[in-house]
C-alpha positions as CSV (number, residue, x, y, z in Angstrom):
1,M,7.5,-19.1,-6.4
2,V,6.0,-20.6,-3.4
3,V,7.1,-19.6,0.3
4,T,5.4,-19.7,3.3
5,A,5.1,-17.7,6.6
6,K,3.8,-18.4,9.8
7,I,1.2,-15.9,11.7
8,T,2.1,-14.8,15.1
9,S,-0.6,-14.9,17.9
10,K,-1.0,-11.1,17.3
11,G,-1.6,-12.0,13.8
12,Q,1.1,-10.9,12.1
13,I,3.8,-12.3,9.5
14,T,7.1,-11.6,8.5
15,L,7.3,-11.4,4.9
16,P,9.7,-13.8,3.5
17,K,13.2,-12.5,2.0
18,E,12.3,-13.7,-1.4
19,V,8.9,-11.8,-1.2
20,R,10.7,-8.7,0.1
21,K,13.5,-9.0,-2.5
22,L,10.7,-9.5,-5.4
23,L,8.7,-6.3,-4.2
24,K,12.1,-4.5,-4.1
25,I,11.0,-3.3,-0.3
26,D,12.9,-2.8,2.8
27,V,12.5,-1.6,6.7
28,G,9.7,1.1,6.6
29,A,8.3,-0.1,3.1
30,V,4.6,0.3,3.3
31,V,2.5,-3.0,1.6
32,V,-1.0,-3.0,0.4
33,F,-2.8,-6.5,0.6
34,E,-5.7,-6.5,-1.8
35,R,-8.7,-9.2,-2.6
36,E,-9.1,-10.0,-5.9
37,D,-11.8,-12.3,-6.6
38,D,-10.6,-15.5,-4.4
39,K,-6.9,-14.4,-4.3
40,V,-5.2,-11.8,-2.0
41,V,-2.7,-9.6,-3.6
42,V,0.3,-8.3,-1.9
43,R,1.6,-5.2,-3.7
44,T,3.9,-2.1,-2.5
45,A,1.8,1.3,-1.4
46,K,2.8,4.1,-3.4
47,T,3.8,7.3,-1.6
48,L,3.0,11.0,-2.2
49,R,6.6,11.2,-3.2
50,E,5.7,9.1,-6.0
51,F,3.3,11.7,-7.3
52,K,5.8,14.5,-7.3
53,G,5.3,16.7,-10.3
54,F,2.5,14.5,-11.0
55,L,0.0,17.7,-11.5
56,K,2.9,19.9,-12.8
57,G,1.6,22.6,-15.1
58,K,-2.2,22.3,-13.8
59,S,-3.7,25.4,-12.9
60,A,-4.8,24.6,-9.7
61,T,-2.7,25.2,-6.3
62,A,-2.5,22.0,-4.4
63,D,-2.7,21.9,-0.6
64,F,-0.6,19.1,0.7
65,D,-2.5,19.0,3.9
66,R,-5.6,18.5,2.2
67,M,-4.5,16.1,-0.4
68,R,-3.2,14.0,2.1
69,D,-6.2,13.8,4.1
70,K,-8.3,12.9,0.8
71,A,-5.8,10.4,0.3
72,K,-6.0,9.0,3.7
73,K,-10.0,9.1,3.5
74,Y,-9.8,7.2,0.0
75,L,-7.4,4.7,1.3
76,G,-9.8,4.3,4.5
77,E,-12.8,3.5,2.7
78,K,-11.5,1.1,0.1
79,L,-9.7,-1.0,2.9
80,E,-13.4,-1.0,4.3
81,R,-14.8,-2.4,1.0
82,V,-12.2,-5.1,1.1
83,K,-12.9,-5.9,4.9
84,R,-16.7,-6.8,3.7
């Protein structure tokens, strides 16, 4: 599949319908742009809700706010690495 999108003066694009359908995303969805060698990969971002139950049965209790802060820090650092 090859589709195009025009970049606005603010550097924004609208994801074409075909791409949104392929990624199964709708209004409010978050996408991640990740550099892989000489390509940029677009994928849907995982939300914390998707990880619900992931640590079920683990002995340590989780502080949701602390987990969210760590996730934001990790993603921020990852985005900084991609920008370089």
